[in-house]
All heavy atoms as an XYZ file, in Angstrom:
811
protein
N     -12.464    -62.476    -12.495
C     -11.796    -61.586    -11.559
C     -10.589    -60.941    -12.221
O     -10.354    -59.757    -12.060
C     -11.406    -62.393    -10.315
C     -10.701    -61.575     -9.281
S     -11.863    -60.433     -8.526
C     -10.944    -59.903     -7.174
N      -9.816    -61.745    -12.950
C      -8.619    -61.233    -13.612
C      -8.988    -60.129    -14.611
O      -8.284    -59.136    -14.746
C      -7.895    -62.385    -14.288
C      -6.577    -62.008    -14.824
C      -5.874    -63.205    -15.397
N      -4.472    -62.897    -15.443
C      -3.514    -63.748    -15.290
N      -3.798    -65.007    -15.072
N      -2.279    -63.381    -15.357
N     -10.115    -60.315    -15.323
C     -10.560    -59.328    -16.294
C     -10.960    -58.037    -15.579
O     -10.651    -56.945    -16.050
C     -11.718    -59.878    -17.112
C     -12.122    -59.008    -18.261
S     -13.365    -59.809    -19.237
C     -12.473    -60.019    -20.750
N     -11.606    -58.148    -14.411
C     -12.006    -56.972    -13.635
C     -10.781    -56.184    -13.183
O     -10.756    -54.955    -13.290
C     -12.845    -57.403    -12.423
C     -13.303    -56.272    -11.506
C     -14.177    -55.290    -12.274
C     -14.044    -56.821    -10.307
N      -9.748    -56.874    -12.712
C      -8.511    -56.217    -12.307
C      -7.882    -55.499    -13.503
O      -7.402    -54.372    -13.397
C      -7.524    -57.235    -11.676
C      -6.160    -56.603    -11.465
C      -8.074    -57.770    -10.373
N      -7.924    -56.114    -14.655
C      -7.401    -55.494    -15.872
C      -8.146    -54.220    -16.227
O      -7.549    -53.206    -16.576
N      -9.479    -54.270    -16.144
C     -10.273    -53.075    -16.437
C     -10.003    -51.959    -15.437
O      -9.891    -50.798    -15.804
C     -11.770    -53.410    -16.460
C     -12.225    -54.092    -17.701
C     -12.925    -55.289    -17.623
C     -11.969    -53.558    -18.952
C     -13.359    -55.922    -18.764
C     -12.395    -54.183    -20.102
C     -13.083    -55.385    -20.014
N      -9.921    -52.302    -14.156
C      -9.647    -51.304    -13.122
C      -8.277    -50.687    -13.347
O      -8.105    -49.467    -13.283
C      -9.764    -51.919    -11.711
C      -9.235    -50.965    -10.658
C     -11.202    -52.314    -11.424
N      -7.277    -51.510    -13.647
C      -5.927    -51.005    -13.919
C      -5.933    -50.078    -15.123
O      -5.339    -49.004    -15.101
C      -4.951    -52.176    -14.152
O      -4.975    -53.020    -13.013
C      -3.543    -51.676    -14.408
N      -6.613    -50.482    -16.176
C      -6.702    -49.665    -17.379
C      -7.409    -48.342    -17.092
O      -6.981    -47.289    -17.551
C      -7.435    -50.437    -18.476
C      -7.483    -49.779    -19.843
C      -6.069    -49.534    -20.374
C      -8.249    -50.637    -20.817
N      -8.476    -48.380    -16.293
C      -9.199    -47.155    -15.943
C      -8.327    -46.208    -15.132
O      -8.320    -44.995    -15.357
C     -10.466    -47.498    -15.168
N      -7.567    -46.755    -14.177
C      -6.666    -45.918    -13.380
C      -5.578    -45.297    -14.245
O      -5.233    -44.127    -14.089
C      -6.052    -46.725    -12.237
C      -7.004    -47.114    -11.119
C      -6.313    -48.056    -10.142
C      -7.521    -45.889    -10.404
N      -5.023    -46.078    -15.156
C      -3.988    -45.570    -16.059
C      -4.540    -44.465    -16.950
O      -3.914    -43.430    -17.132
C      -3.417    -46.709    -16.898
C      -2.321    -46.337    -17.886
C      -1.111    -45.766    -17.142
C      -1.919    -47.543    -18.698
N      -5.728    -44.666    -17.487
C      -6.346    -43.640    -18.343
C      -6.600    -42.359    -17.555
O      -6.371    -41.253    -18.049
C      -7.654    -44.166    -18.933
N      -7.054    -42.498    -16.315
C      -7.283    -41.322    -15.474
C      -5.998    -40.574    -15.181
O      -5.946    -39.346    -15.209
N      -4.927    -41.306    -14.925
C      -3.634    -40.673    -14.650
C      -3.103    -39.950    -15.880
O      -2.560    -38.857    -15.789
C      -2.628    -41.710    -14.167
N      -3.276    -40.546    -17.044
C      -2.794    -39.909    -18.268
C      -3.620    -38.691    -18.647
O      -3.113    -37.759    -19.264
C      -2.785    -40.920    -19.417
C      -1.755    -42.036    -19.295
C      -1.935    -43.047    -20.429
C      -0.341    -41.496    -19.285
N      -4.888    -38.696    -18.283
C      -5.760    -37.567    -18.606
C      -5.560    -36.390    -17.660
O      -5.897    -35.266    -17.977
C      -7.215    -38.009    -18.564
N      -4.981    -36.641    -16.493
C      -4.762    -35.571    -15.509
C      -3.717    -34.595    -16.027
O      -2.817    -34.966    -16.765
C      -4.305    -36.180    -14.184
N      -3.819    -33.323    -15.662
C      -2.807    -32.363    -16.089
C      -1.429    -32.752    -15.553
O      -1.312    -33.327    -14.480
C      -3.256    -31.035    -15.475
C      -4.497    -31.301    -14.727
C      -4.840    -32.747    -14.829
N      -0.405    -32.439    -16.337
C       0.953    -32.754    -15.919
C       1.343    -31.972    -14.683
O       2.088    -32.449    -13.850
C       1.946    -32.459    -17.046
C       1.803    -33.336    -18.280
C       2.787    -32.888    -19.348
C       2.012    -34.797    -17.941
N       0.848    -30.776    -14.578
C       1.171    -29.928    -13.439
C       0.106    -28.851    -13.361
O      -0.642    -28.638    -14.297
C       2.554    -29.311    -13.629
C       3.225    -28.999    -12.297
O       2.548    -28.948    -11.257
O       4.432    -28.792    -12.301
N       0.034    -28.172    -12.268
C      -0.873    -27.040    -12.164
C      -0.173    -25.927    -11.394
O       0.873    -26.128    -10.797
C      -2.214    -27.424    -11.535
C      -2.072    -27.919    -10.107
O      -1.193    -27.431     -9.380
O      -2.855    -28.797     -9.709
N      -0.758    -24.758    -11.407
C      -0.105    -23.599    -10.806
C       0.065    -23.719     -9.299
O       0.957    -23.103     -8.729
C      -0.861    -22.323    -11.155
O      -2.177    -22.398    -10.662
N      -0.759    -24.517     -8.630
C      -0.642    -24.658     -7.183
C       0.605    -25.418     -6.768
O       1.127    -25.218     -5.684
C      -1.874    -25.355     -6.614
C      -3.126    -24.519     -6.742
C      -4.327    -25.262     -6.222
C      -5.586    -24.442     -6.475
N      -6.786    -25.170     -6.120
N       1.074    -26.300     -7.633
C       2.260    -27.093     -7.296
C       3.420    -26.839     -8.250
O       4.361    -27.618     -8.301
C       1.904    -28.583     -7.276
O       1.471    -28.995     -8.558
N       3.342    -25.760     -9.009
C       4.383    -25.459    -10.000
C       5.730    -25.209     -9.326
O       5.803    -24.611     -8.259
C       3.987    -24.243    -10.830
N       6.752    -25.677     -9.979
C       8.132    -25.484     -9.523
C       8.830    -24.505    -10.452
O       8.546    -24.475    -11.645
C       8.880    -26.818     -9.536
C       8.247    -27.891     -8.669
C       8.371    -27.561     -7.207
O       9.431    -27.200     -6.735
N       7.268    -27.678     -6.483
N       9.755    -23.739     -9.924
C      10.543    -22.822    -10.752
C      11.615    -23.648    -11.464
O      12.416    -24.324    -10.822
C      11.188    -21.716     -9.905
C      10.093    -20.861     -9.279
C      12.130    -20.865    -10.759
C      10.596    -19.858     -8.266
N      11.593    -23.611    -12.794
C      12.576    -24.339    -13.588
C      13.774    -23.465    -13.943
O      14.885    -23.959    -14.079
C      11.939    -24.861    -14.879
C      10.722    -25.781    -14.711
C      10.150    -26.138    -16.065
C      11.127    -27.025    -13.929
N      13.504    -22.179    -14.133
C      14.574    -21.251    -14.534
C      14.240    -19.882    -13.993
O      13.087    -19.457    -14.015
C      14.647    -21.213    -16.060
C      15.636    -20.238    -16.633
C      15.680    -20.286    -18.160
N      14.387    -20.310    -18.818
C      13.644    -19.246    -19.110
N      14.065    -18.048    -18.776
N      12.493    -19.367    -19.727
N      15.256    -19.179    -13.487
C      15.075    -17.804    -13.024
C      16.388    -17.062    -13.208
O      17.432    -17.505    -12.738
C      14.662    -17.752    -11.551
C      14.554    -16.334    -11.037
C      13.479    -15.537    -11.377
C      15.554    -15.792    -10.241
C      13.387    -14.232    -10.926
C      15.468    -14.483     -9.787
C      14.384    -13.711    -10.129
O      14.306    -12.422     -9.691
N      16.334    -15.962    -13.919
C      17.499    -15.099    -14.119
C      17.073    -13.674    -13.820
O      15.990    -13.245    -14.205
C      18.001    -15.168    -15.566
C      18.462    -16.549    -15.942
O      19.377    -17.087    -15.356
N      17.790    -17.149    -16.914
N      17.945    -12.929    -13.156
C      17.648    -11.550    -12.826
C      18.932    -10.745    -12.887
O      19.955    -11.167    -12.358
C      17.045    -11.454    -11.430
O      16.814    -10.106    -11.082
N      18.843     -9.615    -13.542
C      19.992     -8.725    -13.640
C      19.523     -7.310    -13.360
O      18.771     -6.723    -14.128
C      20.614     -8.814    -15.035
C      21.853     -7.979    -15.186
C      22.454     -8.093    -16.581
O      22.071     -8.994    -17.342
O      23.296     -7.252    -16.902
N      19.946     -6.776    -12.232
C      19.631     -5.395    -11.897
C      20.806     -4.567    -12.390
O      21.903     -4.647    -11.860
C      19.455     -5.236    -10.393
C      19.066     -3.835    -10.015
O      19.125     -2.909    -10.831
N      18.679     -3.653     -8.775
N      20.580     -3.788    -13.423
C      21.675     -3.029    -14.017
C      21.717     -1.597    -13.483
O      22.117     -0.671    -14.158
C      21.614     -3.077    -15.560
C      20.236     -2.699    -16.091
C      21.992     -4.444    -16.049
C      20.114     -2.725    -17.605
N      21.288     -1.447    -12.238
C      21.353     -0.135    -11.596
C      20.134      0.707    -11.879
O      19.069      0.208    -12.204
N      20.299      2.009    -11.779
C      19.161      2.910    -11.963
C      18.773      3.053    -13.433
O      17.757      3.647    -13.745
C      19.462      4.305    -11.366
C      20.679      4.933    -12.040
C      19.635      4.222     -9.865
C      20.891      6.383    -11.680
N      19.595      2.480    -14.318
C      19.310      2.581    -15.753
C      18.351      1.514    -16.258
O      17.899      1.583    -17.393
C      20.606      2.484    -16.558
C      21.518      3.666    -16.314
O      21.177      4.521    -15.489
O      22.579      3.725    -16.947
N      18.053      0.498    -15.444
C      17.130     -0.533    -15.901
C      17.339     -1.865    -15.208
O      18.081     -1.990    -14.244
N      16.673     -2.892    -15.743
C      16.767     -4.249    -15.218
C      16.309     -5.222    -16.293
O      15.734     -4.828    -17.306
C      15.896     -4.419    -13.964
C      14.424     -4.249    -14.224
C      13.633     -5.330    -14.641
C      13.801     -3.018    -14.075
C      12.297     -5.175    -14.904
C      12.457     -2.856    -14.321
C      11.703     -3.937    -14.732
O      10.368     -3.775    -14.995
N      16.559     -6.504    -16.058
C      15.982     -7.552    -16.889
C      15.861     -8.818    -16.059
O      16.646     -9.062    -15.161
C      16.773     -7.752    -18.177
C      18.097     -8.405    -18.089
C      18.753     -8.533    -19.480
N      19.012     -7.251    -20.093
C      20.194     -6.652    -20.132
N      21.240     -7.227    -19.602
N      20.341     -5.487    -20.710
N      14.824     -9.585    -16.370
C      14.643    -10.873    -15.700
C      13.825    -11.798    -16.587
O      13.159    -11.363    -17.524
C      13.973    -10.721    -14.328
C      12.511    -10.377    -14.375
C      11.546    -11.376    -14.463
C      12.100     -9.061    -14.317
C      10.206    -11.054    -14.500
C      10.757     -8.736    -14.342
C       9.803     -9.748    -14.436
N      13.903    -13.078    -16.285
C      13.061    -14.062    -16.936
C      12.909    -15.261    -16.017
O      13.745    -15.502    -15.153
C      13.625    -14.476    -18.298
C      14.958    -15.167    -18.202
O      14.978    -16.406    -18.042
O      15.991    -14.470    -18.288
N      11.802    -15.981    -16.193
C      11.597    -17.213    -15.441
C      10.677    -18.144    -16.213
O       9.979    -17.730    -17.136
C      11.047    -16.954    -14.036
C       9.625    -16.452    -13.988
C       8.552    -17.319    -14.066
C       9.379    -15.095    -13.827
C       7.253    -16.854    -14.011
C       8.081    -14.616    -13.764
C       7.013    -15.502    -13.858
N      10.706    -19.402    -15.825
C       9.823    -20.423    -16.377
C       9.459    -21.383    -15.255
O      10.301    -21.721    -14.426
C      10.524    -21.178    -17.499
C       9.695    -22.257    -18.136
C      10.430    -22.984    -19.249
O      11.629    -22.728    -19.464
O       9.787    -23.825    -19.885
N       8.202    -21.807    -15.229
C       7.756    -22.747    -14.194
C       7.278    -24.050    -14.830
O       7.011    -24.113    -16.037
C       6.632    -22.132    -13.343
O       5.522    -21.833    -14.181
C       7.098    -20.890    -12.623
N       7.141    -25.062    -13.998
C       6.803    -26.396    -14.493
C       5.383    -26.505    -15.044
O       5.071    -27.466    -15.739
C       7.002    -27.432    -13.378
O       6.178    -27.132    -12.272
N       4.523    -25.527    -14.781
C       3.174    -25.564    -15.344
C       3.101    -24.894    -16.712
O       2.027    -24.714    -17.262
C       2.158    -24.945    -14.379
C       2.355    -23.456    -14.185
O       3.401    -22.910    -14.596
O       1.467    -22.822    -13.586
N       4.259    -24.514    -17.265
C       4.304    -23.921    -18.599
C       4.264    -22.409    -18.615
O       4.331    -21.795    -19.678
N       4.155    -21.782    -17.464
C       4.162    -20.321    -17.398
C       5.584    -19.811    -17.599
O       6.528    -20.397    -17.090
C       3.644    -19.851    -16.023
O       2.308    -20.312    -15.856
C       3.684    -18.338    -15.889
N       5.723    -18.735    -18.361
C       7.037    -18.103    -18.506
C       6.855    -16.605    -18.644
O       5.787    -16.119    -19.031
C       7.794    -18.661    -19.709
O       7.145    -18.329    -20.908
N       7.899    -15.883    -18.292
C       7.858    -14.424    -18.394
C       9.271    -13.910    -18.612
O      10.235    -14.430    -18.057
C       7.287    -13.818    -17.124
C       7.185    -12.303    -17.199
C       6.423    -11.762    -16.034
N       6.513    -10.303    -16.006
C       6.055     -9.570    -15.023
N       5.465    -10.128    -13.981
N       6.177     -8.267    -15.055
N       9.370    -12.876    -19.408
C      10.629    -12.166    -19.606
C      10.312    -10.677    -19.649
O       9.265    -10.279    -20.165
C      11.350    -12.633    -20.886
O      12.593    -11.970    -21.005
C      10.542    -12.375    -22.132
N      11.191     -9.877    -19.050
C      10.945     -8.439    -18.994
C      12.267     -7.703    -18.949
O      13.227     -8.175    -18.349
C      10.111     -8.098    -17.766
C       9.700     -6.643    -17.703
C       8.715     -6.400    -16.585
O       7.557     -6.873    -16.681
O       9.105     -5.727    -15.616
N      12.288     -6.566    -19.617
C      13.487     -5.731    -19.667
C      13.063     -4.270    -19.599
O      12.066     -3.884    -20.198
C      14.215     -6.005    -20.983
C      15.521     -5.315    -21.124
C      16.271     -5.787    -22.375
O      16.233     -6.980    -22.678
O      16.869     -4.919    -23.019
N      13.805     -3.473    -18.846
C      13.487     -2.051    -18.714
C      14.741     -1.232    -18.960
O      15.853     -1.670    -18.669
C      12.951     -1.755    -17.330
N      14.519     -0.049    -19.499
C      15.632      0.878    -19.699
C      15.152      2.296    -19.440
O      13.995      2.634    -19.660
C      16.210      0.761    -21.102
C      15.273      1.234    -22.197
C      15.909      1.235    -23.572
O      17.044      1.720    -23.725
O      15.248      0.755    -24.499
N      16.066      3.115    -18.972
C      15.774      4.520    -18.736
C      16.094      5.287    -20.010
O      17.202      5.200    -20.534
C      16.614      5.047    -17.578
C      16.368      6.483    -17.150
C      14.932      6.644    -16.648
C      17.364      6.882    -16.074
N      15.105      6.003    -20.516
C      15.308      6.813    -21.724
C      15.361      8.283    -21.349
O      14.663      8.732    -20.454
C      14.164      6.595    -22.718
C      14.224      5.261    -23.379
C      13.434      5.278    -24.660
N      13.420      3.958    -25.252
C      12.433      3.502    -25.974
N      11.364      4.237    -26.205
N      12.494      2.292    -26.494
N      16.195      9.008    -22.054
C      16.352     10.448    -21.861
C      16.677     10.825    -20.420
O      16.030     11.715    -19.842
C      15.094     11.202    -22.324
C      14.702     10.866    -23.740
O      15.540     10.877    -24.635
N      13.442     10.553    -23.945
N      17.661     10.152    -19.801
C      17.977     10.456    -18.394
C      18.398     11.910    -18.199
O      19.085     12.492    -19.033
C      19.118      9.500    -18.064
C      19.678      9.053    -19.370
C      18.583      9.183    -20.376
N      17.936     12.482    -17.099
C      18.312     13.845    -16.744
C      17.586     14.920    -17.515
O      17.919     16.098    -17.384
N      16.595     14.548    -18.317
C      15.847     15.547    -19.091
C      14.397     15.586    -18.611
O      13.956     14.742    -17.828
C      15.861     15.216    -20.604
O      15.036     14.060    -20.831
C      17.271     14.963    -21.108
N      13.655     16.548    -19.121
C      12.226     16.627    -18.811
C      11.458     15.445    -19.408
O      10.338     15.155    -18.998
C      11.619     17.930    -19.341
C      12.078     19.147    -18.553
O      12.586     18.961    -17.424
O      11.923     20.270    -19.059
N      12.050     14.779    -20.385
C      11.409     13.641    -21.050
C      11.905     12.295    -20.515
O      11.699     11.267    -21.154
C      11.647     13.706    -22.556
C      10.985     14.903    -23.182
O       9.919     15.325    -22.754
N      11.628     15.490    -24.177
N      12.550     12.298    -19.349
C      13.054     11.059    -18.771
C      11.889     10.095    -18.528
O      10.848     10.491    -18.004
C      13.766     11.347    -17.452
C      14.357     10.123    -16.799
C      15.123     10.493    -15.534
O      16.263     10.977    -15.643
O      14.546     10.296    -14.447
N      12.063      8.857    -18.953
C      11.011      7.854    -18.776
C      11.626      6.462    -18.738
O      12.658      6.221    -19.374
C      10.003      7.930    -19.913
N      11.006      5.591    -17.989
C      11.434      4.196    -18.013
C      10.523      3.467    -18.993
O       9.315      3.687    -19.020
C      11.412      3.539    -16.615
C      12.094      2.199    -16.676
C      10.011      3.420    -16.071
C      12.763      1.784    -15.408
N      11.129      2.642    -19.825
C      10.398      1.873    -20.818
C      10.580      0.398    -20.481
O      11.698     -0.076    -20.325
C      10.927      2.164    -22.243
C      10.197      1.304    -23.263
C      10.779      3.637    -22.567
N       9.463     -0.298    -20.357
C       9.474     -1.726    -20.027
C       8.911     -2.498    -21.211
O       7.856     -2.149    -21.732
C       8.632     -2.004    -18.758
C       8.617     -3.489    -18.444
C       9.143     -1.194    -17.587
N       9.632     -3.537    -21.614
C       9.173     -4.437    -22.675
C       9.227     -5.852    -22.131
O      10.149     -6.198    -21.405
C      10.068     -4.352    -23.902
C      10.051     -3.021    -24.587
C      10.944     -3.039    -25.839
N      11.003     -1.729    -26.420
C      10.066     -1.200    -27.202
N       9.009     -1.905    -27.503
N      10.181      0.023    -27.682
N       8.244     -6.634    -22.508
C       8.264     -8.003    -22.034
C       7.206     -8.863    -22.667
O       6.459     -8.438    -23.546
N       7.168    -10.090    -22.193
C       6.140    -11.021    -22.629
C       5.945    -12.067    -21.546
O       6.827    -12.305    -20.724
C       6.519    -11.677    -23.950
O       7.635    -12.509    -23.774
N       4.760    -12.647    -21.552
C       4.509    -13.780    -20.677
C       3.574    -14.741    -21.394
O       2.857    -14.365    -22.318
C       3.960    -13.363    -19.309
C       2.637    -12.647    -19.299
C       1.452    -13.348    -19.096
C       2.573    -11.271    -19.453
C       0.241    -12.688    -19.055
C       1.360    -10.606    -19.412
C       0.198    -11.317    -19.216
O      -1.004    -10.657    -19.180
N       3.646    -15.989    -20.985
C       2.775    -17.000    -21.568
C       2.319    -17.957    -20.484
O       3.001    -18.142    -19.475
C       3.493    -17.747    -22.694
O       4.592    -18.476    -22.179
N       1.161    -18.534    -20.717
C       0.598    -19.506    -19.789
C      -0.374    -20.393    -20.551
O      -0.842    -20.033    -21.632
C      -0.122    -18.809    -18.627
C      -1.321    -17.995    -19.054
C      -2.600    -18.543    -19.031
C      -1.173    -16.690    -19.499
C      -3.693    -17.802    -19.446
C      -2.257    -15.938    -19.906
C      -3.512    -16.500    -19.872
O      -4.593    -15.768    -20.286
N      -0.665    -21.534    -19.977
C      -1.629    -22.454    -20.563
C      -2.964    -22.247    -19.875
O      -3.072    -22.359    -18.650
C      -1.172    -23.914    -20.408
O       0.116    -24.047    -21.007
C      -2.142    -24.872    -21.076
N      -3.977    -21.918    -20.656
C      -5.305    -21.687    -20.113
C      -6.007    -22.990    -19.775
O      -5.544    -24.080    -20.141
N      -7.143    -22.902    -19.088
C      -7.913    -24.089    -18.710
C      -8.346    -24.922    -19.920
O      -8.565    -26.118    -19.806
C      -9.138    -23.531    -17.987
C      -8.793    -22.132    -17.637
C      -7.748    -21.678    -18.602
N      -8.433    -24.268    -21.085
C      -8.836    -24.975    -22.299
C      -7.655    -25.650    -23.006
O      -7.819    -26.234    -24.068
C      -9.536    -24.015    -23.259
C      -8.637    -22.854    -23.688
O      -7.513    -22.735    -23.180
O      -9.084    -22.058    -24.530
N      -6.440    -25.533    -22.420
C      -5.260    -26.155    -23.017
C      -4.533    -25.269    -24.014
O      -3.475    -25.632    -24.514
N      -5.076    -24.094    -24.295
C      -4.452    -23.153    -25.227
C      -3.314    -22.413    -24.541
O      -3.458    -21.984    -23.401
C      -5.495    -22.130    -25.731
O      -6.552    -22.833    -26.370
C      -4.877    -21.133    -26.703
N      -2.198    -22.269    -25.243
C      -1.093    -21.471    -24.724
C      -1.336    -20.025    -25.152
O      -1.441    -19.726    -26.339
C       0.270    -21.969    -25.239
C       1.385    -21.042    -24.776
C       0.522    -23.399    -24.770
N      -1.459    -19.149    -24.185
C      -1.684    -17.732    -24.431
C      -0.370    -16.979    -24.276
O       0.355    -17.201    -23.313
C      -2.721    -17.172    -23.441
C      -4.085    -17.772    -23.642
C      -4.495    -18.876    -22.898
C      -4.958    -17.249    -24.588
C      -5.748    -19.435    -23.088
C      -6.208    -17.803    -24.784
C      -6.593    -18.899    -24.034
O      -7.834    -19.450    -24.225
N      -0.085    -16.101    -25.231
C       1.146    -15.305    -25.211
C       0.755    -13.837    -25.267
O      -0.030    -13.432    -26.130
C       2.059    -15.654    -26.401
C       3.301    -14.780    -26.394
C       2.427    -17.131    -26.387
N       1.306    -13.063    -24.355
C       1.063    -11.625    -24.314
C       2.409    -10.920    -24.390
O       3.300    -11.196    -23.595
C       0.332    -11.199    -23.020
C      -1.082    -11.791    -22.954
C       0.228     -9.680    -22.933
C      -1.142    -13.134    -22.364
N       2.563    -10.051    -25.362
C       3.732     -9.182    -25.476
C       3.277     -7.794    -25.069
O       2.150     -7.394    -25.354
C       4.255     -9.161    -26.918
C       4.711    -10.533    -27.372
O       5.571    -11.145    -26.764
N       4.099    -11.032    -28.424
N       4.150     -7.053    -24.411
C       3.721     -5.740    -23.940
C       4.871     -4.736    -23.923
O       6.035     -5.086    -23.878
C       3.093     -5.825    -22.546
C       4.016     -6.389    -21.489
C       4.878     -5.564    -20.770
C       4.042     -7.746    -21.219
C       5.727     -6.082    -19.811
C       4.881     -8.271    -20.261
C       5.723     -7.437    -19.557
O       6.570     -7.947    -18.613
N       4.455     -3.483    -23.945
C       5.337     -2.341    -23.751
C       4.632     -1.445    -22.743
O       3.417     -1.264    -22.812
C       5.562     -1.554    -25.070
C       6.347     -0.288    -24.817
C       6.234     -2.418    -26.115
N       5.391     -0.918    -21.805
C       4.858      0.068    -20.861
C       5.816      1.245    -20.888
O       7.007      1.101    -20.609
C       4.750     -0.520    -19.468
N       5.304      2.387    -21.276
C       6.148      3.579    -21.403
C       5.315      4.819    -21.118
O       4.248      4.720    -20.508
C       6.823      3.634    -22.781
C       5.838      3.662    -23.940
O       4.630      3.907    -23.725
O       6.279      3.446    -25.078
N       5.765      5.950    -21.589
C       5.036      7.190    -21.344
C       3.634      7.175    -21.955
O       2.793      8.004    -21.629
C       5.840      8.401    -21.845
C       6.102      8.426    -23.328
C       7.351      7.667    -23.768
O       7.970      6.958    -22.952
O       7.707      7.777    -24.956
N       3.358      6.202    -22.828
C       2.039      6.067    -23.439
C       1.149      5.047    -22.719
O       0.079      4.723    -23.199
C       2.175      5.674    -24.908
C       2.908      6.742    -25.695
O       2.588      7.916    -25.596
N       3.908      6.345    -26.449
N       1.619      4.514    -21.589
C       0.831      3.547    -20.825
C       1.204      2.105    -21.120
O       2.181      1.827    -21.821
N       0.410      1.187    -20.588
C       0.611     -0.247    -20.774
C      -0.073     -0.672    -22.062
O      -1.266     -0.398    -22.253
C       0.015     -1.006    -19.579
C       0.181     -2.490    -19.668
C       1.428     -3.082    -19.531
C      -0.918     -3.306    -19.881
C       1.580     -4.449    -19.600
C      -0.781     -4.679    -19.948
C       0.483     -5.256    -19.808
N       0.684     -1.303    -22.956
C       0.165     -1.672    -24.276
C       0.381     -3.162    -24.534
O       1.416     -3.569    -25.065
C       0.891     -0.842    -25.342
C       0.805      0.657    -25.125
C       2.000      1.379    -25.682
O       2.298      1.254    -26.862
N       2.691      2.108    -24.835
N      -0.586     -4.000    -24.149
C      -0.455     -5.441    -24.377
C      -0.899     -5.831    -25.786
O      -1.751     -5.169    -26.379
C      -1.396     -6.035    -23.334
C      -2.470     -5.013    -23.197
C      -1.786     -3.676    -23.381
N      -0.310     -6.902    -26.300
C      -0.713     -7.459    -27.582
C      -0.766     -8.967    -27.454
O       0.103     -9.572    -26.835
C       0.280     -7.094    -28.685
C       0.333     -5.637    -29.024
C       1.335     -5.348    -30.134
O       2.092     -6.258    -30.532
O       1.368     -4.215    -30.600
N      -1.760     -9.564    -28.047
C      -1.904    -11.010    -28.076
C      -3.030    -11.356    -29.030
O      -3.951    -10.560    -29.227
N      -2.961    -12.538    -29.628
C      -3.984    -12.909    -30.602
C      -5.372    -12.985    -29.975
O      -6.370    -12.823    -30.672
C      -3.651    -14.247    -31.266
O      -3.503    -15.250    -30.254
C      -2.371    -14.154    -32.077
N      -5.459    -13.198    -28.670
C      -6.733    -13.315    -27.987
C      -7.224    -11.999    -27.385
O      -8.315    -11.936    -26.822
C      -6.634    -14.367    -26.882
C      -5.653    -13.996    -25.815
N      -4.308    -13.970    -26.038
C      -5.858    -13.611    -24.551
C      -3.696    -13.587    -24.922
N      -4.606    -13.359    -24.010
N      -6.432    -10.934    -27.510
C      -6.800     -9.625    -26.932
C      -7.457     -8.780    -28.032
O      -6.853     -8.556    -29.072
C      -5.561     -8.909    -26.372
C      -4.936     -9.727    -25.236
C      -5.939     -7.516    -25.873
C      -3.636     -9.158    -24.713
N      -8.667     -8.302    -27.777
C      -9.326     -7.448    -28.778
C      -8.534     -6.170    -29.017
O      -7.918     -5.635    -28.109
C     -10.684     -7.114    -28.156
C     -10.832     -8.007    -26.979
C      -9.478     -8.490    -26.593
N      -8.583     -5.690    -30.240
C      -7.856     -4.458    -30.581
C      -8.763     -3.272    -30.517
O      -9.907     -3.274    -30.656
C      -7.228     -4.572    -31.961
C      -6.139     -5.609    -31.962
C      -5.403     -5.615    -33.269
C      -4.314     -6.683    -33.161
N      -3.255     -6.523    -34.037
């Protein structure tokens, strides 16, 4: 009986250790910063307990001209179902949304 209890305890411990540390359904915000710098732009960043993070910054270029445009630069990362951490860096400007990442085809 004592050996059976030991095996059951060991099996429960192994199952608990194999479970993900956190998932997106129960993720908590660990860090959040936001700065609205007026009509000229903004910046923010956050990180959650499931390993997701994002940072983004925008600026107004050529204000008051025919070429006025807002330019957004940022990145985000997350852990995929396969355990791989995916990182995407991006720029969004007058040329559209331009993501880059090792897993994104060129």
